[in-house]
C-alpha positions as CSV (number, residue, x, y, z in Angstrom):
1,M,0.4,19.0,0.8
2,A,1.4,18.4,-2.7
3,A,1.8,15.1,-4.4
4,S,5.4,13.8,-4.3
5,R,7.1,11.6,-6.8
6,V,7.8,8.3,-5.1
7,C,9.2,6.1,-7.9
8,A,8.7,5.0,-11.5
9,V,6.1,2.3,-12.2
10,A,9.0,0.3,-13.8
11,E,10.6,0.0,-10.4
12,L,7.6,-2.1,-9.1
13,E,7.4,-5.8,-9.5
14,T,4.0,-7.3,-10.3
15,D,2.2,-8.8,-7.2
16,A,4.9,-7.6,-4.8
17,A,5.0,-4.6,-2.4
18,K,7.6,-1.8,-2.2
19,R,8.0,0.4,0.8
20,V,8.2,4.2,0.3
21,V,8.0,7.1,2.8
22,V,6.2,10.3,1.8
23,D,6.3,13.2,4.2
24,G,7.2,10.8,7.1
25,I,4.4,8.4,6.3
26,P,5.3,4.8,5.4
27,I,3.3,3.6,2.4
28,A,3.3,0.2,0.7
29,L,3.0,0.3,-3.1
30,V,1.6,-2.7,-5.0
31,L,1.4,-3.2,-8.7
32,D,-1.3,-5.8,-9.1
33,S,-1.5,-8.3,-12.0
34,A,-4.0,-6.1,-13.8
35,G,-1.5,-3.3,-13.9
36,T,-3.1,-1.1,-11.2
37,V,-0.9,0.6,-8.7
38,H,-2.2,0.7,-5.1
39,A,-0.9,2.7,-2.1
40,I,-1.8,1.6,1.4
41,G,-0.5,2.4,4.8
42,D,2.6,0.3,5.4
43,T,2.1,-0.4,9.1
44,C,-0.1,-3.4,10.1
45,T,-2.7,-2.2,12.6
46,H,-2.3,-5.4,14.7
47,G,1.4,-4.8,15.3
48,D,4.2,-2.5,14.3
49,I,5.1,-4.6,11.2
50,S,5.9,-3.4,7.7
51,L,3.2,-4.7,5.4
52,S,5.5,-4.2,2.4
53,E,7.5,-7.2,3.7
54,G,4.4,-9.3,3.3
55,F,2.8,-11.2,0.5
56,V,0.4,-10.0,-2.3
57,E,-2.4,-12.4,-2.8
58,G,-5.0,-11.4,-5.3
59,N,-6.5,-8.1,-4.1
60,T,-4.8,-8.2,-0.7
61,L,-1.5,-7.6,1.1
62,E,-0.8,-10.0,3.8
63,C,1.2,-9.2,6.9
64,W,4.0,-11.7,7.1
65,A,4.0,-11.8,10.9
66,H,0.5,-12.8,11.9
67,G,-1.3,-13.4,8.5
68,S,-3.8,-10.5,8.5
69,Q,-4.8,-9.7,4.9
70,F,-5.6,-6.1,4.0
71,E,-7.8,-5.3,0.9
72,L,-5.8,-3.1,-1.4
73,T,-8.7,-0.7,-2.4
74,T,-10.3,-0.2,1.0
75,G,-7.5,-1.0,3.5
76,K,-9.9,-3.2,5.4
77,P,-8.6,-6.3,7.1
78,L,-10.2,-9.4,5.8
79,T,-8.7,-11.8,8.3
80,L,-7.8,-11.6,12.0
81,P,-5.9,-10.8,14.1
82,A,-6.1,-7.2,12.7
83,Y,-9.5,-5.5,12.9
84,E,-8.6,-1.9,12.2
85,P,-8.1,-0.8,8.5
86,V,-5.0,0.9,7.1
87,P,-5.3,4.1,5.1
88,V,-5.5,4.0,1.3
89,F,-3.9,6.8,-0.7
90,A,-4.7,8.2,-4.1
91,V,-2.2,7.4,-6.7
92,S,-1.4,9.5,-9.8
93,I,0.8,8.3,-12.6
94,L,2.4,10.9,-14.9
95,D,4.9,9.9,-17.6
96,G,5.6,6.6,-15.9
97,D,6.2,8.1,-12.5
98,I,4.1,7.5,-9.4
99,F,2.9,10.4,-7.3
100,I,1.2,10.3,-3.9
101,D,-0.2,13.0,-1.7
102,P,-0.4,11.5,1.8
103,G,-3.1,14.1,2.6
104,E,-5.3,12.6,-0.1
105,R,-6.7,9.4,1.3
106,I,-9.4,7.5,-0.5
107,A,-10.2,5.3,2.5
108,V,-9.8,5.6,6.3
């Protein structure tokens, strides 16, 4: 698979998540307070809940339904009830646009 343009960095809000779908795979994009863009699987592994509807806290994205927090760089859940990680995808930025290849995972 080739990397697909998903949106411009300017479309992201700092410390908030945005849901995108690339090749049928839902992904949560997060622009952290340091200016780094993260891309993790958008579906909580505890339940079929969109993580992009949750809360960014530090280096985590929290599921709004049950409170599991997933680490943005590893996808690992840091709190229960989730115990399975979500995938983390490589992000490329070119001329202010974000590109993701869902076949290029950096974790899980």
